[in-house]
C-alpha positions in Angstrom: 0.0 0.0 0.0 1.4 3.4 -1.1 0.7 6.7 0.6 0.7 10.2 -0.7 3.7 11.7 1.0 3.4 14.9 2.8 6.4 17.1 1.8 6.5 18.8 5.2 5.9 15.8 7.5 6.2 12.5 5.7 4.8 10.6 8.7 1.5 12.4 8.4 0.9 11.5 4.8 -2.8 11.0 4.0 -4.0 7.6 2.6 -5.5 7.6 -0.8 -9.2 6.8 -1.3 -8.4 3.3 -2.3 -6.4 2.8 0.8 -9.3 4.1 2.9 -11.7 1.7 1.2 -9.3 -1.2 1.8 -8.9 -0.3 5.5 -12.7 -0.1 6.0 -13.1 -3.4 4.3 -10.5 -4.9 6.5 -12.2 -3.5 9.6 -15.6 -4.8 8.6 -14.0 -8.2 8.1 -12.5 -8.1 11.5 -15.7 -7.0 13.1 -17.6 -9.8 11.3 -15.0 -12.4 12.5 -15.2 -11.0 16.1 -19.0 -11.1 16.0 -19.1 -14.7 14.7 -16.6 -15.8 17.4 -18.6 -14.0 20.1 -21.8 -15.6 18.9 -20.1 -19.0 18.8 -18.8 -18.5 22.4 -22.2 -17.4 23.5 -23.9 -20.4 22.0 -21.3 -22.7 23.5 -21.8 -21.0 26.9 -25.6 -21.2 26.6 -25.3 -24.9 25.5 -23.0 -25.7 28.4 -25.3 -23.8 30.8 -28.3 -25.6 29.4 -26.6 -28.9 29.7 -25.7 -28.2 33.3 -29.3 -27.1 34.0 -30.8 -30.1 32.3 -28.3 -32.3 34.2 -29.5 -30.9 37.5 -33.2 -31.2 36.4 -32.8 -34.7 35.1 -31.1 -36.0 38.3 -28.8 -38.6 36.8 -27.8 -41.3 39.3 -26.6 -44.9 39.4 -29.1 -47.8 39.4 -28.5 -49.7 42.6 -28.1 -53.4 42.8 -30.7 -55.6 44.5 -31.1 -59.3 45.0 -34.1 -60.4 43.0 -35.8 -63.8 43.5 -37.3 -65.3 40.4 -40.3 -67.5 41.1 -44.1 -67.9 41.0 -46.8 -66.8 43.4 -49.4 -69.1 44.8 -51.1 -70.3 47.9 -49.4 -72.5 50.5 -51.3 -75.0 52.6 -49.3 -76.3 55.6 -50.1 -79.7 57.1 -48.6 -80.8 60.5 -49.4 -83.7 62.8 -52.4 -82.8 64.8 -54.5 -84.5 67.5 -58.0 -83.3 68.2 -59.8 -83.7 71.5 -63.6 -84.0 71.4 -66.0 -82.8 74.0 -67.9 -85.7 75.7 -71.0 -83.4 76.0 -72.2 -80.0 74.9 -71.2 -77.1 77.0 -69.1 -74.0 77.5 -65.3 -74.1 77.2 -63.1 -72.3 79.7 -59.5 -72.5 78.3 -56.7 -73.0 80.8 -54.1 -72.7 78.2 -54.1 -69.7 75.7 -54.2 -70.1 72.0 -50.7 -70.9 70.8 -49.5 -72.2 74.1 -47.1 -75.1 74.1 -48.0 -78.0 76.5 -46.6 -81.3 77.5 -48.5 -84.6 77.2 -51.2 -84.9 79.8 -51.6 -81.2 80.5 -55.0 -79.8 81.5 -56.0 -77.6 78.6 -59.7 -76.9 78.9 -62.4 -77.0 81.6 -65.8 -77.9 80.0 -68.9 -76.6 81.8 -71.7 -79.0 80.7 -74.8 -77.4 79.3 -78.4 -77.9 80.2 -79.7 -81.4 79.8 -76.4 -83.0 80.6 -76.6 -86.4 82.4 -75.9 -86.5 86.1 -72.6 -88.1 85.7 -71.5 -85.1 83.5 -73.1 -82.4 85.5 -69.8 -81.3 87.1 -67.0 -79.5 85.2 -64.9 -81.8 83.0 -61.2 -81.3 82.6 -59.9 -82.1 79.1 -56.3 -83.1 78.8 -54.0 -83.2 75.8 -53.0 -86.7 74.7 -49.7 -85.5 73.2 -47.2 -82.6 73.5 -47.5 -79.7 71.1 -49.1 -76.3 70.5 -52.7 -75.7 71.6 -55.2 -74.3 69.1 -58.9 -73.7 69.4 -59.2 -72.8 65.7 -60.4 -75.8 63.7 -60.6 -75.5 60.0 -62.0 -78.9 59.0 -58.8 -80.3 57.6 -57.7 -81.9 60.8 -58.5 -85.4 59.5 -55.6 -85.0 57.0 -53.2 -84.2 59.8 -54.0 -87.2 62.0 -51.2 -89.6 62.7 -52.6 -92.2 60.3 -53.3 -89.9 57.4 -50.3 -87.6 57.7 -48.0 -90.2 56.1 -50.4 -90.7 53.3 -50.9 -87.1 52.2 -51.3 -86.8 48.4 -52.2 -84.0 46.0 -55.5 -85.5 44.9 -56.5 -86.1 48.5 -55.6 -82.6 49.6 -57.4 -81.1 46.5 -60.5 -83.1 47.3 -60.5 -82.2 51.0 -60.0 -78.5 50.2 -62.8 -78.4 47.6 -65.2 -80.3 49.9 -64.4 -78.0 52.8 -65.0 -74.9 50.7 -68.3 -76.2 49.4 -69.5 -77.1 52.9 -68.6 -73.7 54.2 -70.4 -71.9 51.5 -73.5 -74.1 52.0 -73.4 -73.6 55.8 -73.0 -69.8 55.5 -76.1 -69.5 53.3 -78.5 -71.5 55.6 -77.3 -70.6 59.1 -77.1 -67.1 60.6 -73.6 -66.1 61.7 -72.7 -66.8 65.3 -71.4 -64.1 67.6 -67.7 -64.3 68.3 -68.3 -65.2 71.9 -70.7 -68.1 70.9 -68.3 -69.4 68.3 -65.3 -69.3 70.7 -67.0 -70.5 73.9 -69.6 -73.2 73.0 -69.1 -76.7 71.7 -71.5 -79.5 70.8 -71.2 -83.1 72.0 -68.6 -85.2 70.3 -67.3 -82.2 68.4 -63.6 -81.1 68.7 -63.0 -78.8 71.6 -59.3 -78.1 70.7 -56.4 -79.6 68.9 -52.7 -80.0 69.6 -50.2 -79.4 66.8 -46.9 -81.2 66.7 -44.8 -78.7 64.7 -41.4 -80.3 65.7 -41.6 -83.5 63.7 -41.7 -81.9 60.2 -44.4 -80.4 58.0 -45.8 -81.1 54.6 -46.8 -78.2 52.4 -49.1 -78.1 49.4 -48.3 -75.3 47.0 -51.1 -74.3 44.6 -50.6 -72.0 41.7 -52.3 -70.9 38.5 -49.1 -71.6 36.5 -47.8 -74.9 35.0 -44.6 -75.9 36.8 -43.9 -79.3 35.2 -40.6 -78.1 33.8 -39.6 -76.8 37.2 -40.4 -80.0 39.1 -37.5 -82.3 40.1 -38.2 -84.9 42.8 -35.9 -84.5 45.8 -34.8 -81.0 44.7 -34.5 -78.4 47.4 -36.1 -75.0 46.7 -36.9 -71.9 48.7 -40.3 -70.6 49.8 -41.0 -67.0 50.8 -43.9 -66.0 53.0 -45.9 -62.8 52.9 -43.7 -61.1 55.6 -40.5 -62.1 53.8 -39.9 -65.1 56.0 -38.1 -67.9 54.1 -37.8 -71.7 54.5 -36.4 -74.6 52.5 -38.7 -77.2 51.0 -38.0 -80.5 49.2 -40.1 -81.4 46.1 -42.1 -84.6 46.7 -44.9 -84.8 44.0 -46.4 -82.7 41.2 -49.7 -82.7 39.4 -51.1 -80.3 36.7 -54.7 -79.3 36.5 -56.8 -77.5 33.9 -56.1 -74.1 35.4 -52.8 -74.5 37.1 -50.8 -77.0 39.1 -49.9 -78.2 42.6 -46.8 -79.4 44.2 -46.4 -81.4 47.4 -43.3 -80.4 49.5 -41.5 -81.5 52.6 -41.3 -78.2 54.5 -38.7 -77.0 57.0 -39.9 -74.4 59.7 -39.6 -70.7 59.1 -41.9 -69.7 56.2 -44.5 -68.4 58.5 -44.1 -66.8 61.9 -47.4 -68.3 63.1 -46.9 -72.1 63.5 -50.7 -72.6 63.6 -51.4 -70.8 60.3 -52.9 -73.2 57.7 -53.2 -71.2 54.5 -51.1 -68.3 53.4 -49.9 -66.6 50.2 -46.3 -67.6 49.3 -43.8 -67.4 46.5 -41.8 -70.4 45.3 -38.3 -69.2 44.4 -36.4 -70.9 41.6 -33.5 -68.5 41.1 -31.8 -65.6 42.9 -29.7 -63.0 41.0 -28.5 -59.4 41.1 -30.6 -56.9 39.1 -30.9 -53.2 38.8 -33.5 -51.1 40.7 -34.5 -47.5 39.9 -37.2 -45.2 41.3 -40.6 -45.5 39.5 -40.2 -42.0 38.0 -37.2 -43.1 35.9 -39.3 -45.5 33.8 -41.0 -44.0 30.7 -43.2 -45.4 27.9 -42.4 -45.0 24.2 -44.7 -46.6 21.7 -46.2 -48.8 24.4 -42.7 -50.0 25.4 -41.3 -49.4 28.9 -37.8 -48.0 29.0 -35.3 -45.7 30.8 -32.8 -43.1 29.6 -29.2 -44.3 30.2 -26.5 -41.7 30.5 -23.1 -42.5 28.9 -20.3 -40.4 27.6 -22.2 -37.2 28.2 -25.3 -38.1 26.2 -28.6 -39.8 27.0 -29.8 -43.0 25.2 -33.3 -44.5 25.6 -33.2 -48.3 26.4 -36.2 -50.7 26.6 -36.5 -52.6 29.8 -38.6 -55.4 31.4 -40.2 -54.8 34.8 -39.4 -57.8 36.9 -41.0 -56.6 40.1 -42.7 -53.5 41.4 -42.3 -52.4 45.0 -43.7 -49.5 46.9 -41.3 -46.9 45.4 -39.2 -48.6 42.8 -39.0 -51.0 39.8 -36.6 -53.9 39.6 -35.6 -54.1 35.9 -34.1 -56.4 33.4 -32.3 -54.6 30.5 -29.9 -52.4 32.4 -27.0 -53.3 34.6 -26.6 -52.3 38.3 -24.4 -49.2 38.7 -25.3 -47.8 35.2 -26.1 -44.1 35.1 -29.8 -43.5 34.7 -31.9 -40.4 34.3 -34.3 -40.4 37.3 -36.5 -37.5 36.1 -36.7 -37.8 32.3 -39.5 -35.1 31.9 -37.6 -33.0 29.3 -35.0 -35.5 28.2 -34.7 -36.7 24.6 -32.6 -39.3 22.8 -29.1 -38.1 22.3 -29.4 -35.0 24.6 -26.1 -33.8 26.0 -26.1 -33.4 29.8 -23.5 -32.2 32.3 -23.5 -33.8 35.7 
């Protein structure tokens, strides 16, 4: 670039019009570059700020590991050796031993106050003693015949099914034709030759009948030990003895160890037969979303989110146990504004 020289002061020579145009052009180019760079930095800053903001809103955290028990739900019927003691005459029962009390053989359990019309030889109170040691129960469910010493060793699936069906039908028929007794009448009165109480021997082993709506033939293996879980989380081991399938499910006869139920006198309870125990991932319920009728979660990896389909294995009060993600994987817990491939800063 040449300048028109000032003869008096060469340093103050004025640029030519072409030089001024070139200078302005150069300045405009510089301003444009500066503006573009500023906008780029602004966008990057906004994007980083948005990523940090969305990272905080999305609440990314690790899925924690839980021990999940794979099995089937059903109803468990527990059979133990029982001895019933019948009342020699009708009357009112006055228990000397509370429900659930453990007694030795020959202990006085109940005092029977004979009712009106009793013969003279039975006019005085009668003491009923237990013929065997065990736990006293005044609750009789109609299945005591299966628990007698003679029948206990012969328990079979067909026999148990027949007894349960017959008992349920009898209870329904009786409930329709007879008014309900008051609690005091039901607990305190007994007819002649009817059971007054029973004694349960829960120390010599129990047999359980597991009834489910699923077919378990492929799971059955005679002599195999499995785990049963009661409604309170109690667990006990059981040995498979027999199996039979029905039209709407199946049943399995088991040799049961103590522990599945805290109440040793409980006959029927919901239970879960466990076949496998493994480690799975658990996340809060809010983390699971639905896309095209498929359940899934947003997994966070390498700074970006990715939607992944999952299978819900079990639902608890506040979380889902999932198959499809691994424990310790980063998961978006609040995916309200999250999309596939979104960048997040955590």
